[in-house]
N, C-alpha and C positions, 0 to 999 in steps of 0.2 A: 621555724625549722629546727634550730638548735635546741629549742625547748622539747620538741618531740623526740629528738635523739637522746636527750637527757632522761626523759621519762622511760623510754625503751630500755636504756642501759640500767636504770634503777630497777625496773621490773625483772630484767635478766639476773641482776645481782641478787635480788631478793629471792627469786625462784631457786637460784643455785644455793644460797645459804639455807633455805628451807629444806632442800633436798639433802644437803649434808647433815643437817640436824636430825631429820627424820631417819636417815640411814643409820645414824648413831644410836637411835632409840632401840634398835633390835637387841635382843638379849644375847649375852655371851653364852655360847653353847656349854652345857654342863654335863655332858657325858650320859650316863645311864639314868633315864628318867623313871625307870620302873621301881626303884627303891625309894623309901621315904627319906627326906632330908634330915640331917642331924642339926642340932641347934648351932653347932660351931660353923656351919656353912653360912650362917646369916650374920656373923659378927664381922664388922669392918676390921681388917687386919693392918692395912697399909697406912691409913690416915694417922694412926697414932705415932708414926715416925716422922711427922712433919717437922718437929724441932731439929732433928738431925739433918733433914733435907734442907731446911732453912740455912743451917750452918754450911752445908756442902755447896749450896748455890749462892752463898753471899758474895757480894761484889768486893768485899774487903780482901778475900783470898785472891781473887782475880787481879786486883790492883797490885797487891803485894808481889805475886808471882810475875806479873808483867813487868814490874819495875826491877826485880832482882834476878829473874830467871832468863835463860836464853829462849829464843823463839822455838828451838828444837824441843824444849821442855814444856813451854807454855801451850803450844798447839795441841799436843796429845792430851795434856791435862784438861784443856778446855773441851775437847771432844769427849773425853771420858765423863766429865761433869754433865754435859748435855745428854749423853747416853743414859747416865744414872737418872737424870731428871725425867727423861722420856719413859724409862722403866717404872719410875715412881708414879708417873701419870697413868700408866696402864694399870698399876696396882690400885690407884684411886678409882679408876673406872670399874674395876672388879668389886671394890668395896661398895660403890654405889649400886651396882647391879645386884649384889647380895641383899642390900637393904630394900631395893625395889622389889625383889622377889618376896622378901618378908612382908612388905606392905601389901602385896597382892594376896598373900596367904592370910594376913590379918583381915583384909577386906572380904575374903571368901567366908570366913567364920563370923563376920560381923554384919548382921542384918541392918545395923544402924548407919552403915556407910552411905553417905548422901552424895549427890552429884557434885556438891561443892568440894567435898573431900577428894573425889576423883579428879576434879579440875585442879585442885592443889597439887596432887601427885603429878599430873601432867605438867603443871607449871614448874615444879621442882625438876622434872626430867628435862624440860627444855632449858632451864637455867643451867643445870649441870652440863648438858651437851654444849651449850654456848661457851661456858667457861672452859670446858675441855678443849674445844676447837681453838679458842683464843690462846690457851697455854701452849698447845701443840704448835700453833703458828709462831708464837714467840720463840719457842725452842728451835724451830726450824730456821728462823731468822737470826738466831744467836742472841736474842734479847733477853733481859732478865724477866722472870715471871713469878717472883716470890709473892707479890701481892695477890695475884690471881690464884696461885696455889693455896695461899692462906684462906681465900674465900671458899675454895673447893673443900678444904679440910673442915672449915667451919660449917659449910652446908651439909657435909656428910655427918658430922658430929651432931648437929641439931636434928637432922632427919632421923638418925639412930635413936636419939633421946626421945623424940616424939613417938617413934614406933614402939619403943620400950613401954612408954606410958600407955599407949593404945592397946598393946598386947596384954599388959597387966590388968587393964580394965575389962578384958574379955574373960569369960569362963570357958577356955578351950577344953575340948574333950581330951582325956588322956591319950597320948600317942599322936596328937594332931601335928606336932612339930618334931618330936623325937621318935626314932624307930622303936 
């Protein structure tokens, strides 16, 4: 009997996690879709500030301030740091959405795109969404998430590099990406 309850609970948890991940796969709205995108819309903007965020979210500052500052100073500082971390996380999601949009554009102009490459893009999407949810949960719980943020920045950087190589290998028609 307890085994059945365990399996039912595991199925409910897995269905909930799958729902959350798939809901996060929806694209971020981009406003006017009638105009052609500029190349600047595809560049990751926020992930290049990871070193600054690593410093801002470091545990050394928190330990120093907790030991020397009053609780009236420490609590608002900790709240501001978590808010900055959440804002950076939203920026990382925008960066990934930009690269994902570029990947779809490259695949549109590339007849050589195979099912394996599409599966790789889906795997990257799922990995990013899982990391995003884990970091969001850790911020919500007030726990450090530097390692996971570093994995996200690395994922975005490698995704961007691979997309750049794929785009350079294509002979895109003039005006395919720029207006």
